[in-house]
C-alpha positions in Angstrom: 2.3 -102.3 -23.6 -1.3 -101.6 -22.5 -1.7 -99.3 -19.5 -3.0 -102.1 -17.3 0.0 -104.3 -18.0 2.4 -101.4 -17.3 0.7 -100.8 -14.0 0.8 -104.5 -13.1 4.5 -104.6 -14.0 5.3 -101.6 -11.8 3.5 -103.3 -8.9 5.4 -106.5 -9.4 8.7 -104.6 -9.7 8.0 -102.6 -6.6 7.2 -105.8 -4.7 10.4 -107.4 -5.8 12.4 -104.3 -4.9 10.8 -104.2 -1.5 11.5 -107.9 -0.9 15.2 -107.6 -1.9 15.6 -104.5 0.3 14.0 -106.3 3.3 16.4 -109.3 2.8 19.3 -107.0 2.7 18.6 -104.6 5.5 17.2 -107.2 7.9 19.3 -110.3 7.0 22.6 -109.0 5.5 23.3 -105.4 6.6 23.5 -106.1 10.4 26.2 -108.6 9.7 28.0 -106.1 7.5 27.9 -103.6 10.3 29.4 -106.1 12.7 32.1 -106.9 10.2 33.0 -103.3 9.9 33.4 -102.9 13.7 35.5 -106.0 13.8 37.8 -104.8 11.0 38.2 -101.3 12.6 39.3 -103.0 15.8 41.6 -105.3 13.9 43.5 -102.3 12.4 45.0 -101.5 15.7 46.8 -104.8 15.7 48.8 -104.0 12.5 52.4 -103.3 13.5 53.5 -101.1 10.6 51.9 -97.6 11.1 51.9 -96.9 7.3 50.1 -100.2 6.5 47.7 -99.4 9.3 47.0 -96.1 7.5 46.5 -98.0 4.2 44.0 -100.3 5.8 42.1 -97.4 7.4 42.0 -95.7 3.9 40.7 -99.0 2.4 38.0 -99.2 5.1 36.7 -95.8 4.0 35.6 -97.6 0.8 33.0 -99.5 2.9 30.3 -98.9 0.3 32.2 -101.4 -1.8 31.7 -104.1 0.8 28.1 -103.2 1.3 27.7 -103.5 -2.4 29.4 -106.9 -2.6 27.1 -108.3 0.0 24.0 -107.1 -1.8 24.4 -110.2 -3.9 23.6 -112.2 -0.8 19.9 -111.2 -1.3 20.0 -113.8 -4.2 21.0 -116.5 -1.8 18.7 -119.0 0.1 18.3 -118.0 3.7 20.2 -121.1 5.0 23.5 -120.0 3.3 23.0 -116.2 3.2 25.2 -115.4 6.2 28.2 -117.5 5.0 27.9 -116.2 1.4 27.8 -112.6 2.7 31.0 -113.3 4.7 32.8 -114.6 1.6 31.7 -111.6 -0.4 32.7 -109.1 2.3 36.1 -110.7 2.8 36.9 -110.8 -0.9 36.0 -107.2 -1.3 37.8 -106.1 1.8 41.0 -107.7 0.4 40.4 -106.0 -3.0 39.9 -102.6 -1.3 43.1 -103.0 0.6 45.2 -104.2 -2.3 43.7 -101.4 -4.6 44.7 -98.8 -2.0 48.1 -100.3 -1.4 49.0 -100.3 -5.1 48.4 -96.5 -5.2 51.6 -96.1 -3.1 54.8 -95.4 -5.1 56.7 -98.5 -6.2 59.9 -99.2 -8.1 58.1 -101.8 -10.3 54.4 -100.9 -10.2 53.2 -103.5 -12.7 55.1 -106.3 -11.1 54.1 -105.2 -7.6 50.4 -104.8 -8.6 50.3 -108.3 -10.0 52.0 -109.9 -7.0 49.8 -108.2 -4.5 46.6 -108.9 -6.4 47.4 -112.6 -6.7 46.0 -112.7 -3.2 42.5 -112.5 -4.8 43.1 -115.7 -6.7 44.3 -117.5 -3.6 41.1 -116.2 -1.8 39.0 -118.1 -4.3 40.9 -121.4 -4.0 40.5 -123.1 -0.6 43.4 -125.5 -1.4 46.0 -122.9 -2.6 49.1 -122.1 -0.7 49.8 -118.5 0.4 52.4 -116.5 -1.5 54.8 -113.7 -0.6 52.3 -111.1 -1.6 54.6 -108.2 -0.5 57.6 -109.5 -2.5 57.9 -106.3 -4.5 56.6 -103.9 -2.0 58.6 -101.8 0.5 56.0 -102.4 3.3 55.1 -105.9 4.5 54.5 -106.1 8.3 50.7 -106.1 8.3 50.4 -108.5 11.3 48.9 -111.2 9.0 45.9 -108.9 8.1 45.9 -109.9 4.4 46.4 -113.6 5.0 43.6 -113.6 7.6 41.3 -111.8 5.2 42.0 -114.3 2.5 41.5 -117.3 4.8 38.2 -115.9 6.0 37.0 -115.8 2.4 38.2 -119.3 1.7 36.7 -120.8 4.9 33.3 -119.3 3.9 33.5 -120.5 0.3 34.3 -124.0 1.5 30.9 -124.1 3.2 28.9 -123.3 0.1 27.3 -126.4 -1.5 28.2 -125.7 -5.1 31.4 -123.7 -4.8 33.5 -126.3 -6.5 31.3 -126.0 -9.6 31.7 -122.2 -9.9 35.3 -121.9 -8.7 36.9 -122.1 -12.2 34.7 -119.2 -13.4 35.3 -117.2 -10.3 39.0 -117.7 -10.7 38.9 -116.6 -14.3 37.3 -113.3 -13.1 40.1 -112.9 -10.5 42.7 -113.5 -13.2 41.2 -110.6 -15.2 41.3 -108.4 -12.1 44.9 -109.2 -11.5 45.8 -108.4 -15.1 43.8 -105.2 -15.0 45.4 -104.0 -11.8 48.9 -104.8 -13.0 48.5 -102.9 -16.2 46.4 -100.0 -14.8 49.1 -98.1 -13.1 49.0 -94.3 -12.6 49.9 -91.9 -15.4 53.1 -90.9 -13.7 54.2 -94.6 -13.8 53.5 -95.4 -17.5 51.0 -95.1 -20.3 48.0 -97.0 -21.6 49.8 -99.3 -23.9 50.1 -102.3 -21.6 46.5 -102.0 -20.6 45.3 -101.6 -24.1 47.4 -104.6 -25.3 45.9 -106.8 -22.6 42.4 -105.6 -23.1 42.4 -106.4 -26.8 43.3 -110.0 -26.0 40.3 -110.5 -23.7 37.7 -108.5 -25.7 34.9 -111.1 -26.6 34.9 -111.6 -30.4 31.9 -109.9 -32.0 31.1 -107.8 -29.0 32.0 -104.5 -30.7 33.6 -103.3 -27.5 36.3 -100.7 -27.5 39.5 -101.7 -25.7 38.9 -99.5 -22.6 35.4 -100.9 -22.2 36.8 -104.5 -22.1 39.5 -103.3 -19.7 36.9 -101.8 -17.5 34.9 -105.1 -17.4 38.0 -106.9 -16.4 38.5 -104.8 -13.3 35.0 -105.3 -11.9 34.5 -107.8 -9.1 30.7 -108.0 -9.5 30.9 -111.2 -11.5 32.7 -112.9 -8.6 29.8 -112.1 -6.3 27.2 -113.3 -8.7 29.0 -116.6 -8.9 29.3 -116.9 -5.1 25.6 -116.3 -4.9 25.0 -119.2 -7.4 27.4 -121.4 -5.4 25.1 -121.1 -2.3 22.4 -123.2 -4.0 22.4 -127.0 -3.8 23.0 -127.4 -7.5 24.1 -125.1 -10.3 24.7 -126.3 -13.9 27.3 -125.3 -16.4 24.8 -123.5 -18.6 23.9 -121.1 -15.8 27.6 -120.5 -14.9 28.4 -119.7 -18.5 25.4 -117.3 -18.6 26.6 -115.5 -15.5 30.1 -115.2 -16.9 28.7 -113.7 -20.2 26.5 -111.3 -18.4 29.0 -109.9 -16.0 32.0 -110.0 -18.3 31.8 -107.9 -20.3 28.4 -106.1 -20.0 27.6 -105.5 -16.4 31.2 -105.3 -15.4 32.0 -102.7 -18.0 29.1 -100.5 -17.0 30.0 -100.8 -13.4 33.7 -99.8 -13.7 32.9 -97.0 -16.2 30.3 -95.5 -13.9 32.8 -95.6 -11.1 35.3 -93.7 -13.4 32.6 -91.2 -14.4 32.0 -89.9 -10.9 35.7 -90.0 -10.0 37.0 -88.1 -13.0 38.1 -85.0 -11.1 39.7 -86.9 -8.3 41.5 -89.3 -10.6 42.9 -86.4 -12.5 44.1 -84.8 -9.3 45.8 -88.0 -8.1 47.3 -89.2 -11.4 44.9 -92.1 -11.8 43.7 -93.2 -15.2 40.2 -92.4 -16.2 38.9 -94.9 -18.8 35.9 -92.6 -19.4 38.4 -90.1 -20.7 39.2 -92.4 -23.6 35.9 -91.5 -25.2 36.1 -88.9 -28.0 33.5 -86.6 -26.4 30.7 -86.5 -23.9 28.2 -87.4 -26.6 30.3 -90.4 -27.6 30.5 -91.5 -23.9 26.7 -91.1 -23.5 26.0 -93.2 -26.6 28.4 -95.9 -25.8 27.4 -96.2 -22.1 23.7 -96.3 -23.1 24.6 -99.3 -25.3 26.4 -100.9 -22.4 23.5 -100.3 -20.1 21.1 -101.8 -22.6 23.2 -104.9 -23.1 23.8 -105.2 -19.3 20.1 -105.1 -18.6 19.3 -107.6 -21.4 21.9 -110.0 -20.2 20.7 -109.7 -16.6 17.1 -110.3 -17.6 18.1 -113.6 -19.3 19.7 -115.1 -16.2 17.9 -117.4 -13.7 16.5 -115.0 -11.1 16.8 -112.4 -13.8 14.7 -109.9 -11.8 17.1 -110.1 -8.9 20.1 -109.4 -11.1 18.3 -106.5 -12.8 17.5 -104.9 -9.4 21.1 -105.2 -8.3 22.2 -103.7 -11.6 19.8 -100.8 -11.2 20.9 -100.2 -7.6 24.6 -100.2 -8.7 24.0 -97.7 -11.4 21.8 -95.5 -9.2 24.4 -95.5 -6.4 26.8 -93.7 -8.8 24.2 -91.6 -10.7 22.6 -90.2 -7.6 25.9 -88.5 -6.5 26.6 -84.8 -7.0 29.5 -85.7 -9.3 27.0 -87.3 -11.8 25.2 -84.0 -12.1 28.3 -82.2 -13.3 28.0 -80.8 -16.9 30.4 -83.4 -18.4 28.7 -86.3 -16.6 25.0 -85.5 -16.8 24.4 -86.5 -20.4 26.0 -89.9 -19.7 23.9 -90.3 -16.5 20.7 -89.5 -18.3 21.5 -92.0 -21.1 22.3 -94.8 -18.7 19.2 -94.2 -16.6 17.0 -94.1 -19.7 18.4 -97.4 -20.8 17.9 -99.1 -17.5 14.3 -97.9 -17.2 11.9 -98.3 -14.4 14.2 -100.3 -12.0 16.8 -97.5 -12.1 14.2 -94.8 -11.7 12.8 -96.5 -8.6 16.3 -96.9 -7.1 17.2 -93.3 -7.9 14.2 -92.0 -5.9 15.3 -93.9 -2.8 19.0 -93.1 -3.2 18.3 -89.4 -3.5 16.2 -89.6 -0.3 19.0 -91.3 1.5 21.6 -88.7 0.3 19.3 -85.8 1.4 19.0 -87.5 4.8 22.8 -88.0 5.0 23.4 -84.3 4.5 21.6 -83.7 7.7 24.0 -85.8 9.7 27.5 -84.6 10.9 30.3 -85.9 8.8 33.1 -87.8 10.6 36.6 -86.3 10.4 38.6 -87.7 7.6 35.6 -89.2 5.9 35.4 -91.3 2.7 38.1 -90.4 0.2 37.3 -92.3 -3.0 35.4 -95.4 -4.2 38.2 -97.3 -5.8 38.0 -100.6 -7.5 35.6 -103.4 -7.0 31.9 -103.5 -6.2 29.6 -100.5 -5.5 26.0 -101.4 -5.2 23.7 -101.2 -2.2 20.1 -102.2 -2.3 18.6 -98.9 -1.0 16.0 -98.1 1.6 14.8 -94.7 2.7 16.1 -95.4 6.2 19.8 -95.9 7.2 21.2 -92.7 5.7 24.7 -93.8 6.8 24.7 -96.6 4.3 26.1 -94.7 1.4 29.8 -94.5 1.3 
């Protein structure tokens, strides 16, 4: 590409990045902060002290909720607030359920499936509630889970095109349920159930390894992309299918594997599975995740509002790759490969995230700070201000 065209492209990209950041920080983030305060107050009303502790642990994954609502930057202003509410509620439920299933259980797979069925109900305004705690020894949450689900459903019902995207969103939730029921800790089983399921959902001809397909199934990003589309007055079946193909498997696989990459040490210490550990070597992981990043960016570029999806993809990757864990010797080659594949959007996001992380180090850390990222969404459109935004 001629130098002049490259310069023009960078200017356009920078302008798009600035516009998305402005929409997020001015139009979405204040509502997310209010939601956090409301949920922290709501925790005190949970009768069971152990479940209260679980909800508090889940709220420490607040970066996931900020990341989910980043997709509201793709939404017309008229419906942005209600779309962000649906996204935040769904991710709050996912965070809670993911944390709850880490507790010991007599039947971890059955328990994980039953709990995570709440996510499917959250995406169906007409569904009846289930006994989500049927296989769990704790259950008195003071209706916290039911209220969270109902908040999501009430918001979705206000989006003009949700009925059109609902089947695709529910398919994504079904994959999350299957992933969470199979992906129990090492002390509770092995990889065989997860591998068996993943092979059944691997798209034909994709060339994906089973753990890459499994990783894609556990990502919630596709749900938020579909909710964003539902906020427009009309969305056709061609666009819905394109969103599904982009987020499952390509963008979802990269998302979950990057989450695994920076959590390897902690997952090992807590007995959680690391899908990145399935690669034969660091070199193998770097080559494969470069390929996933290339396919993810290509799929995002082909979508309607492709630039917006590319920016969210770049912000998601940069969130993980700007962390100290990504600079560890075993992770650095993978990080460099992914950043190279994502190109200029990721380099722009990395500069800003690193600035925010440096600013964050200057602030006092609250006692009992963030523990781990967990499942679901992790992407925040960055800005050099608000150093508290990274979780």
